[in-house]
C-alpha positions as CSV (number, residue, x, y, z in Angstrom):
1,M,256.8,293.4,142.3
2,N,259.0,292.0,139.4
3,R,259.3,288.9,141.0
4,F,255.5,288.9,141.4
5,H,255.2,289.3,137.9
6,F,257.7,286.5,137.4
7,F,255.8,284.2,139.3
8,S,252.5,285.0,138.0
9,H,253.9,284.5,134.5
10,K,255.3,281.2,135.2
11,F,252.0,279.9,136.8
12,G,250.2,281.1,133.9
13,L,252.6,279.4,131.4
14,L,252.1,276.2,133.8
15,A,248.3,276.3,133.6
16,V,248.4,276.7,129.8
17,L,250.9,273.8,129.7
18,V,248.7,271.5,132.0
19,L,245.5,272.5,129.9
20,G,247.3,271.6,126.9
21,L,248.4,268.3,127.9
22,I,245.0,267.6,129.2
23,A,243.5,268.4,125.8
24,G,246.3,266.7,124.0
25,T,245.5,263.5,125.8
26,G,241.7,263.7,125.2
27,C,240.8,264.5,128.8
28,Y,237.9,266.4,128.3
29,T,234.4,265.8,127.6
30,N,231.4,267.6,125.7
31,I,228.2,266.6,127.0
32,R,225.6,267.8,124.6
33,P,221.8,268.1,124.9
34,G,220.2,264.6,125.4
35,E,223.1,263.5,127.2
36,A,224.1,263.1,131.1
37,G,227.3,262.0,132.6
38,L,228.9,261.1,136.0
39,R,232.5,261.6,137.0
40,Y,234.5,258.7,137.8
41,H,237.6,259.0,139.9
42,P,239.1,255.6,140.4
43,L,241.9,256.9,142.7
44,T,240.0,259.1,145.1
45,S,236.3,259.4,145.6
46,G,235.1,256.9,142.9
47,L,231.5,257.4,141.3
48,Q,230.4,260.9,142.0
49,R,226.4,261.4,142.5
50,D,226.4,264.8,140.7
51,L,224.9,264.5,137.4
52,L,226.4,266.4,134.7
53,T,224.5,268.0,131.8
54,N,225.1,270.4,128.8
55,A,228.6,271.7,129.2
56,L,232.6,271.0,128.3
57,Y,234.3,269.3,131.1
58,F,238.1,268.7,131.6
59,Y,239.5,266.0,133.8
60,A,242.6,264.5,134.7
61,P,244.0,261.3,132.5
62,W,243.3,258.8,135.4
63,N,239.9,260.1,135.7
64,D,236.7,259.7,133.5
65,I,233.1,260.3,132.5
66,I,230.5,258.1,132.0
67,L,227.8,259.3,129.6
68,Y,224.1,258.1,129.4
69,P,221.3,259.4,126.7
70,T,218.4,260.9,128.3
71,Q,216.6,261.1,124.9
72,W,213.9,258.6,124.0
73,T,215.4,255.9,122.1
74,S,213.7,253.1,120.1
75,Y,214.9,249.5,119.8
76,K,213.6,246.8,117.4
77,E,213.2,243.3,118.1
78,K,212.4,240.3,115.4
79,V,210.7,237.8,117.7
80,D,209.6,234.2,116.5
81,V,205.8,233.6,118.2
82,L,203.9,230.7,118.9
83,T,200.1,231.9,118.6
84,R,197.4,230.6,120.5
85,D,196.2,228.5,117.5
86,D,199.7,226.9,117.0
87,L,201.1,228.8,114.1
88,T,204.5,230.4,114.2
89,I,205.1,234.0,113.0
90,N,207.7,236.4,113.0
91,V,206.8,239.5,114.7
92,V,208.8,243.0,114.5
93,A,208.4,244.8,117.7
94,A,209.7,248.3,118.9
95,V,210.1,249.5,122.3
96,I,210.7,253.2,123.3
97,L,212.5,253.9,126.3
98,R,215.3,255.8,128.2
99,P,216.9,255.8,131.7
100,V,215.0,257.8,134.2
101,P,217.5,260.9,134.5
102,S,217.4,261.3,138.2
103,E,218.0,257.6,138.7
104,I,221.1,257.3,136.4
105,Y,223.7,256.9,139.3
106,N,221.7,254.0,140.5
107,L,221.5,252.5,137.0
108,Q,225.2,252.8,136.7
109,I,225.8,251.0,140.0
110,E,223.4,248.2,139.3
111,I,223.4,247.8,135.7
112,G,225.7,249.8,133.6
113,P,225.5,252.0,130.3
114,D,224.5,248.6,128.4
115,Y,221.5,248.3,130.3
116,Y,219.5,247.5,127.2
117,E,221.5,244.4,126.4
118,K,221.7,243.2,129.8
119,V,218.2,243.5,131.0
120,V,215.6,245.3,128.5
121,R,216.4,243.1,125.3
122,P,215.8,239.4,127.1
123,Q,212.8,240.9,129.3
124,F,211.2,242.6,125.9
125,R,211.6,239.3,123.8
126,T,209.9,237.3,126.6
127,S,207.0,239.7,127.0
128,V,206.5,239.7,123.2
129,R,206.1,236.1,123.1
130,N,204.1,235.8,126.3
131,A,201.6,238.1,125.3
132,L,201.0,237.2,121.7
133,S,200.5,233.4,122.9
134,A,197.2,234.4,124.3
135,Y,195.9,235.5,120.8
136,S,195.2,233.5,117.6
137,M,196.9,234.5,114.5
138,I,194.0,236.5,113.1
139,R,193.2,238.4,116.2
140,I,196.7,239.7,116.4
141,S,196.8,241.4,113.1
142,K,193.0,242.9,114.1
143,E,193.9,243.8,117.6
144,T,197.4,245.3,117.3
145,P,196.6,248.2,119.7
146,K,195.4,245.7,122.3
147,V,198.4,243.3,121.6
148,S,200.9,246.5,122.0
149,S,199.4,247.5,125.2
150,D,199.8,244.1,126.9
151,I,203.4,244.0,126.0
152,R,203.9,247.1,127.4
153,L,202.1,246.4,130.7
154,A,204.1,242.8,130.8
155,L,207.5,244.8,130.0
156,G,206.8,247.2,132.4
157,D,206.3,245.0,135.2
158,K,209.4,243.1,134.7
159,L,211.6,246.4,134.4
160,R,209.9,247.8,137.6
161,G,212.8,249.2,139.9
162,K,215.4,248.8,137.1
163,H,215.7,252.6,136.7
164,I,214.5,252.5,133.1
165,E,211.2,254.3,131.9
166,I,209.0,252.9,129.1
167,D,207.3,255.2,126.6
168,D,205.5,253.0,124.1
169,V,205.5,249.4,122.4
170,I,204.5,249.1,118.7
171,I,204.0,246.3,116.6
172,D,206.1,247.3,113.5
173,D,205.2,244.2,111.2
174,I,204.1,240.6,111.1
175,E,205.7,237.9,108.9
176,Y,203.5,235.0,107.7
177,S,205.1,232.0,106.4
178,R,203.8,230.7,102.8
179,P,201.2,228.1,103.8
180,I,199.7,230.9,106.2
181,L,199.5,233.2,103.5
182,T,198.0,230.9,101.2
183,A,195.4,229.7,103.8
184,I,194.7,233.5,104.9
185,E,193.8,234.2,101.1
186,G,191.8,231.2,100.8
187,K,189.8,232.2,103.9
188,L,189.4,235.7,102.8
189,T,188.2,234.4,99.3
190,K,185.4,232.4,101.0
191,E,184.4,235.5,103.2
192,Q,184.1,237.6,100.1
193,E,182.1,235.0,98.4
194,Q,179.9,234.7,101.5
195,E,179.4,238.5,101.6
196,Q,178.5,238.5,98.0
197,M,176.1,235.7,98.5
198,K,174.5,237.6,101.3
199,F,174.2,240.6,99.3
200,E,172.6,238.8,96.5
201,I,170.1,237.3,98.9
202,N,169.5,240.4,100.5
203,I,168.6,242.1,96.8
204,A,166.2,238.9,96.1
205,K,164.5,239.4,99.6
206,K,164.1,243.1,98.6
207,D,162.6,242.3,95.3
208,A,160.3,239.8,96.8
209,E,159.0,242.3,99.4
210,I,158.5,244.9,96.9
211,T,156.6,242.5,94.8
212,V,154.4,241.4,97.7
213,I,153.9,245.2,98.7
214,H,152.6,245.8,94.9
215,A,150.4,242.5,95.2
216,E,148.6,243.7,98.3
217,A,148.2,247.1,96.9
218,K,146.7,246.0,93.9
219,A,144.6,243.5,95.8
220,K,143.4,245.9,98.2
221,S,142.5,248.4,95.2
222,T,140.7,245.6,93.5
223,A,138.7,245.1,96.8
224,I,138.3,248.6,97.3
225,E,136.7,249.0,93.6
226,A,134.4,245.8,94.0
227,E,133.3,247.1,97.7
228,G,132.4,250.4,95.7
229,N,130.7,248.6,92.8
230,A,128.9,246.2,95.2
231,Q,127.8,249.4,97.2
232,A,126.6,251.0,94.2
233,I,124.5,248.2,93.1
234,V,123.0,247.9,96.4
235,I,122.1,251.6,96.5
236,E,120.8,251.4,93.1
237,A,118.8,248.7,93.8
238,Q,117.4,250.3,97.1
239,A,116.5,253.3,94.8
240,K,114.7,251.2,92.5
241,A,112.9,249.3,94.9
242,K,111.9,252.6,96.9
243,A,110.6,254.2,93.1
244,Q,108.7,250.8,92.8
245,K,107.1,251.0,96.2
246,L,106.3,254.9,95.6
247,I,104.7,253.6,92.0
248,A,102.8,250.9,93.5
249,A,101.3,252.8,96.2
250,Q,99.9,255.2,93.6
251,L,98.6,252.5,91.1
252,T,94.8,252.5,92.0
253,K,92.1,251.3,89.7
254,Q,90.8,254.4,88.8
255,Y,94.5,255.7,87.9
256,L,95.0,252.3,85.7
257,Q,91.4,252.9,83.9
258,L,92.4,256.5,83.4
259,K,95.8,255.4,81.6
260,A,94.0,252.7,79.7
261,F,91.4,255.6,78.3
262,E,94.2,257.9,77.7
263,N,96.4,255.1,75.5
264,P,95.5,255.6,71.8
265,N,96.2,252.0,71.1
266,T,93.6,250.7,73.2
267,K,90.9,249.2,71.4
268,L,89.0,247.3,74.2
269,L,88.4,249.7,76.8
270,L,85.6,248.3,78.9
271,V,84.2,244.8,79.5
272,P,80.8,245.2,81.3
273,T,79.4,242.2,83.5
274,G,75.9,241.3,83.8
275,K,74.2,240.0,87.1
276,D,75.9,236.8,87.2
277,A,79.0,238.4,87.0
278,L,79.4,237.1,83.4
279,P,80.9,239.4,80.7
280,M,78.1,241.1,78.5
281,I,78.5,240.1,74.9
282,F,77.5,242.6,72.3
283,N,76.9,242.1,68.5
284,M,79.6,243.8,66.6
285,P,78.2,245.3,63.8
286,D,79.6,246.1,60.6
287,S,82.3,248.7,60.8
288,G,81.1,252.1,61.4
289,R,77.8,251.0,63.1
290,I,76.7,250.9,66.7
291,P,74.7,248.1,68.2
292,T,71.1,249.0,69.1
293,A,70.6,246.6,72.0
294,P,72.5,244.2,74.0
295,V,72.2,240.4,73.3
296,D,71.0,239.1,76.6
297,A,73.2,235.7,77.0
298,S,71.2,234.7,80.1
299,P,68.8,231.5,79.7
300,Q,65.3,232.1,78.9
301,P,62.5,230.6,81.2
């Protein structure tokens, strides 16, 4: 029994010594969240397929653990681009990507941990140049989301089967040369002047339309007033004509004689006529006397 305890004690000390030696030589790896690793045993089984995740792993000094980041990582590139209108600009673009976690073993076998420098970077820069060469300089700044989508699609096609997945591509900045900036400022100034001119023309058109509307309304009002006056004159004339017609219908000979007798200013009331229809002449006596006999103006036999 004592011998068993002795050997157990010695074995425990040996294990502690081995662990101490391993820890002293740095033969352990702490894999944190957002990382994954592969065991590599060069003297025995080589690269292991099993994916190591969040834990502390010890291994012999002649073995190793290869780490890969599994978090999304952003990489930026500054690329000189020749646009469709033959202008050179510098574009700062960023790509967000990571290894496919379930394909890290294949990525290690085919490319390795420096996959961005070996594969992604040259393909990314080429995709940026090819995509932006289809756009004019002005359209690049106006259609940034469309340009970013084109780059992402092109890069995705080039990285298909490379065990890498892309989250997004972003146009971070566009740098123009001084001559280009001067030309852009001049164009913007002209556009602003044209917009101001259009605005002033629209204001003048509105004023003219208002003036025409007022003139038409005034002319219409005048025409309505003139038509009303004309209708009033016609109605008045018709009323007068009707009245005159009624009066004329009532003006008989007896009525006129009656009115003549009733008029106090009338001095000659009646002119009698003789047999020959000639007026009868009376010798008017002196004032206040009535003639006794008429003077016969007919010729004597």
